[in-house]
N, C-alpha and C positions, 0 to 999 in steps of 0.2 A: 504494500500500500504506500502511496506517495501523496504529497500535498496537491490538491486540485487547483487549477488556474481559475480565474473568474469565468472564463468562457466555458470550461468544463463543468463548473458548478451550475451555470445556466442550462446547459444541455441535459445534465443529470436531473435537475429539478423539473424541466419540461417533460422528460420521460416519466418521472414519478407522477406528475399531474395527469398525464395522458393515461397512465395505468389505473389511477384512482380518481376519476372525474367527479364522483359524488362527495369525495372527502378532501381532496387536495386541490389547491388553486395556486397558480403562479402568476404574478402580476408585476408590473414595473412601478417601483415606488419613487423613482426619480431618475435623473441623468447626471453623470459626473461632469467635471469641468471639461474633459476631453470628449464628451458625448457618449460615453458608455452607459448602458442601462444598469440601474441599481435594482436588483431583483429581490422580491420578498415572496417566500413560499409559505403558504398557510395550510395547516391541517385542522379541519373543523372539529369543534366540540362534539361530544356525544351526549345523548340525553341522560338525565339523572332521575332517580326515584326518591321518594321520601324515605324509603327504607335505608338506602345507602348511596353515597355519592360515587362509589367506585365498584358497584356490583358488576360482575362479569356479564350477567344476563342482560344488562342494559347498556353495556359499554360499546356495543357495536351499532347502536341506533344513532343515526346522524341527527343532530339538532336541526329543527326546521323553522326556528323563529326568525332566521335571517339568512342571507347568502353565505355560502361556504367561506369560512375564514374571516368573517367580518365581526367587529366588536358588537354590532347590533344583534347578531344572532347568537352570541355566546354570553353566558353568565359572567365569565371573566376571560382574561387574555393573558398569555405569556409571550413576551417578545425576546427572542434570542438574537443577539447582534454578533456577526462574525466579520473578521477582516478589518476592524477599525485601525489596526496597525499593519502596515504593508508587510513588515518583516515577520509577522506571526500568522502563518498560513493555515495552522491546524483548525482554526475555527470553522472554516467552510466545510471541511470534512466532517467535523463534529455535528454541524447543523444538518447535513444530509443524513448522517447516521441516526440522529435523534428523530428526524421526520419518519424514517423507515421504521424505527423502533416503536414509535407511537402508533403506526399503522398495524404492526404485529401485536402490540400489547396496548390497547387503547384506554386502559384504566385511568392514566393521568389526564385524558381528554374529557372525562366526565364533567360536563358543565364548563369546560375551559377550552378555548381555541388556542392553538400554538402557532406562532408566526416566526419565521426565520429570515432575517436580513442576511442574505448569503455572502455578500462582500460589501462592506460599507465604503471602501476606498478602492474601486477596481483600477483606477489609474495608477495608484501607488503599488498595488499588487503586481501590475504588469512590469513595473520597474525593478521589483525584487524577484529575481528568477532563480530560485533554488528548490525545485520540486522534490528532489531526493538527495539532500546533502549527505555526504559520507564522512565529513569532518568539519570542524569549526572553520577551517580555512576555506573549504568548498562553500560553506554557508555564506562566508563573507565575500567571496569572489564577485557575486552579483547582488550585494546587499543594498537595500534602500529603505530608509525610514524618513518620511517627510518631517520638516520642522513643525513644531507644535501648532502654529496657526493654521497649518494645512491638514491637520489630523481631524477627522470628523467629530470625534468625541471631545477633544480638547479645545477646538476653535472658539466655542462660546466663552471660555475663560480667558482668552487672549485677544479677541477681536470684538469691535462693536457690532451690534446686531445687523447693521446695513452692509457689513463686509463678510458675513458668514459664507463659507463655500456651499455649493449646492448639495454636497454629500451630507453636510450637517443639517441643512434645511429638510432634506428627505427624511433623515432619521427623526428629527423632532416632530415633523408632520405625522410620521407613522406613530410615534408615541401619543400625540394628540388624538389621533384617530382611534387607536386601540385601547388607550388608558390601561396599560398592563398592570396587574397586581404584582407581577414580577418581571423585571427586565434583567437579562443575563448577558453580560458582555464577555465574549470568549477571547482570552489572551494567552500568550505564551512567552516564555523566557528562553534565551539561547542555552544557558547553562545554569543549573541550580536545582530548585525544588518546586513543589506545588503549594499554592496558597490561595485564599479567597479574601477579597475585600467586599465589605457590605456597607451600603448607605444606612441601613438599619439592621439591628441584630435579627438573625433568624434562629430562635432557640432550637437547640438539638442538632444543628447542622454539623457540628464538629465531629460527632461520632461516626456517621456514615462517610463523611469526607476522609477521616483518618483510616477507616476500615478499607476503603477503596484504595487509598494510597499504599497501604501496607500489602494488600493482596497483589497489587500490580508492581510492587518494588519501586515506587516513586517516593523519594524523600520529601518530607513536609518541611517547607521553609518556615522555621520558627521565628526568624528575626528579619523578615523581609525589609529591605531598605526602603521600599515604597511606602511602608506602613510604620515607620519609626515612631515609637512611643504611643501608637494607637491602642485603644482597648482591645483585648484579645480574649474572647470567651472560651477559646480552646486552641490547641496547637494548629497553627496555620490559618486561623480565622481571625480577621481584623475588621473592626468596625470603625469607619471614618469618623473622627471626632466631631462633636458639635461645634458650631461657630464660637469663637472666643477662647477655646481651650488652648493650652500651650502647645499641644501636639498637632493642632489643626493644620498647620502649614509646614510641618517638619520635612525638610528636604524636597518640598514640592514647590517649584517656581510658579505653578499655576494655582488658581483658586479652584480646588476640586469641586466645590459646591456650585460653580457656574458651568460645569461640564454637563454633557447630555445624561450622565448617570443620574443627576438629580432632577432631570425634567420629569421623570415618572412620579416624583413626589407631588406634583401638582394634582395627581389623581390618587393619592394615598398609596402609590406603588413603592416597591423596594427594588434596588438594583444590587445584583451580585456580580463581581468581576472575578472570573475563574481563570487562574494562571496554571499552566502546566509546562514542564521543561522539555526541551528537545533533547538535551543531554543532562543527565542527572549528576549531582554531586552530594555525597553524604556530609560534606562539611557544613552545609546550610541547615542541617538537622541536629547539630551538636548543642545541647542545652547547657554545657559546662560554662561556668563563668570565665570570662576573658581576664587575664591578669592585669592588663593595662589598656583599657579601651581608648582613652584619650591619646595615649602615646601611639597606639596603632592607627588611629584616625589621622594624627599628624603625619605619620609616615605615608599613609595612603594618599593624603592630600598632596604631599610633596611629590610623590610618584606621578599622580595624575597631572599635576602642573607641568612636570618635566616632559611627560608623554605628549601632552597637548602642545607644548612648545615645539616639539619635533614635527607634529602635524601642521602646526601653524606656519613653520618655516617653509614647508613644502607648499602650503597654500599660497604664501606670499610669492613664491617663484612662479606660480601659475596665474596670479592675480592680474598681471599685466596683459594677459591674453584673454581675459574674460570680461573686459569692460567694467561693469559695476557689480554690486553684490547680488543682483538677481540673475546674473549670467547674460545681461544684455548691454548694449552700448548707448542706450538712450540717457543714461546717467541718473535716472530717478529711482532705480531699485524696485520698480513695481512689477517687473516681469512681463511688460507689454511691448518692449522694444525688439528689434531684430536681433538674431543671434550674432555674437561677435565672430569675426572671421577666424579667430584663433580656435574656436570650438564649434565644429560643424555638427557634432553629435547632438541631436535634439534632447537627449537625456542629461546633457551637461548642466543646464540651468537648474532643474530641480535638485540634482545631486549637489551642486555647489551651494544652493540655498540651505540644504540640510547640513552640509559641512559647516557653513558659517554659523548657523543657529546653534549647533552642538558646541562648537568652540567657544561661542559667546556665553553659553550656559555653564561651562566648566568652572570659571572663577567664582561664580555664585555658589556653586556646590562646595568647593573647597573652603570657602569662608564658613559655611554651615558646619563642616566637619571639624574645623579648628576653633570655632567660636565658643562663647560662654555656654551655649546650649548643648554642647557635645556631652554625651552621657559619661558619668564617672563610673557607672556600672553597666555592664552589658554581657551578653552571652557570646561564646565563640561563634555561634551561628550568625548572630547579628554582624559581627566584624567580617565574617566570611562573605555575607551578602553585600556589605559595603565594598569589600575588596572586588567582588565580581562586578558590581555596578560601575566602579571606577574604570576597571579594565575595559568594559564594553563601550564606555563613552568614547575614549580615545581611539579604540579599535574601529568603531563604527565610522567615526569621522575620517580616519585614515583609509578605510576600505572604500568609502564612497568617493573620496578624492582620487584614489588610485584608479577607479573605473574611468574617471574623466581623463586623467593623465595618460593612462595606458592606451585609450582609444585614440588619443592625439599623437602618440609617440613622443611624449614630452620627456626631456632628458632626466627629470626628477623621478620618473616612474620606476626604474629599476631599484633605486634606493628605498622608495616607499614600499615597493613590493616585498623587499627583504624585511622591512619593519613589520608589515602586516603578517607575513608568514611567521616571523619569530614571536610576535604577540599572540597569535592563535595557538601556537605550539606551547608557549608558556602558560597560557590560560587553561588549556586542556590538561596539561601535566600538573599544574598547581592544584586543580580541583578534582583530579581523577575522573575526568569526564566519561560518562557511560551513556551510550545512545539509548534513548527510549523509542521503540518502534512507533511509527505513526498510528498504527491501530491501537496501541496501548494508550497513547496520548488521547486519542478520540474516546476510548472507553472510559477513561477516568473523568474527562470533562463531561461526558454524557451522564455518568452516574451522579456527578456532583450537581448538575443542573436538575435532574429529576429529584434528588434528595432535597435540594433547596426548595423546590415547589412543594414537595410533600410536607416538609417541616413548616413551611409558611402557612399552608392550608390548615395544618394541625394547630398552629399557634392562633390563627384567626378563629378557629372553632372554639378553642379554649377561652377566648376572650369575647365570644359572641359576635365577631365580625363576619363570620361565614355561616 
């Protein structure tokens, strides 16, 4: 099994809709900046009885209160978002697998329609081309991750409303239409463990999540750098802090509460962000206390600064050939001018925007690591997660810059190639990287999504909301 492309996702979804015309619907939710369709696949709710919401006897009867897959015809809705980050392609495979699973075992569809945004950023996904990576180096050879303002989920936290990209508008419009009780965003990490971020706690999720991870031999990331200092009701489960708390913005340059994750809160919904690793490392699952967290963070900050300087030097050598910061020669950095003569590759402009955004982000992160808010106590897992985070920042910037320089035959390309190769090898060796098969990544995400919905419904029943 390999990661599907956006085009393959659309074809597979169309085939599924054709096979199950009474239960499955494929429609276009929007259009990307480059004109690609943004597809949503819907699996209709089934009828419920007063005796039980999940009785097998009623689970195969299609709800008739409204059209297939629409909010009007379902008592509730779940929205699963895949492909929000171009470099995390497992989500599309998970979305298709979940849709097929719900057709085989329709119990979770009792009174609930399931909707799958198959790829939130098809343009970005086309630029990140590693359907079957066999090593970290292979993964980074054609790496792409757009800058924050061009990411569908993060754009609202970085841009005014009148400048939001069409991918973001398609996603928020879908949330407004469906009003999901649960939105699940499917994410991945290149190397590390699995964890879940929640906009509201889902009681009881930690147990099935941990059980799935253990059965599939996926380490649980107990100290995820993305969730530094956040409340954790169980290993690998992190609840985004409330506004005003000290941990609310830890290591996050964006305001998380302005992202599309919180758009579902307008309708009393909850969002779960499910992360799964491509390569696993047991270092991120080590609960032992670290002997000197602040000293380690200072060292990691110094290394990240030095690594970024190496990439920055290569970027400066290329800068004279790329006009201005958006990869154009019109001098305004807005991405609307002609491509510079030095870079004929049309992918150069988005790659260079991503490189520049990443390099500009690094100093802000190193200040966080060495500032007064750095933790005096932390686990070995947390320091390992920070170590991995720093390595991937400089590596990603270098890999994207290398793609541009290599395509142009730039004299700086061979030296940067050696740097990227060495960093990938060091990263894998330091963390004992172990490949997780794509099918296993998909299985764990699927189990976690279903468990999140099951526990959310149980909590709602306990409180009288369902």
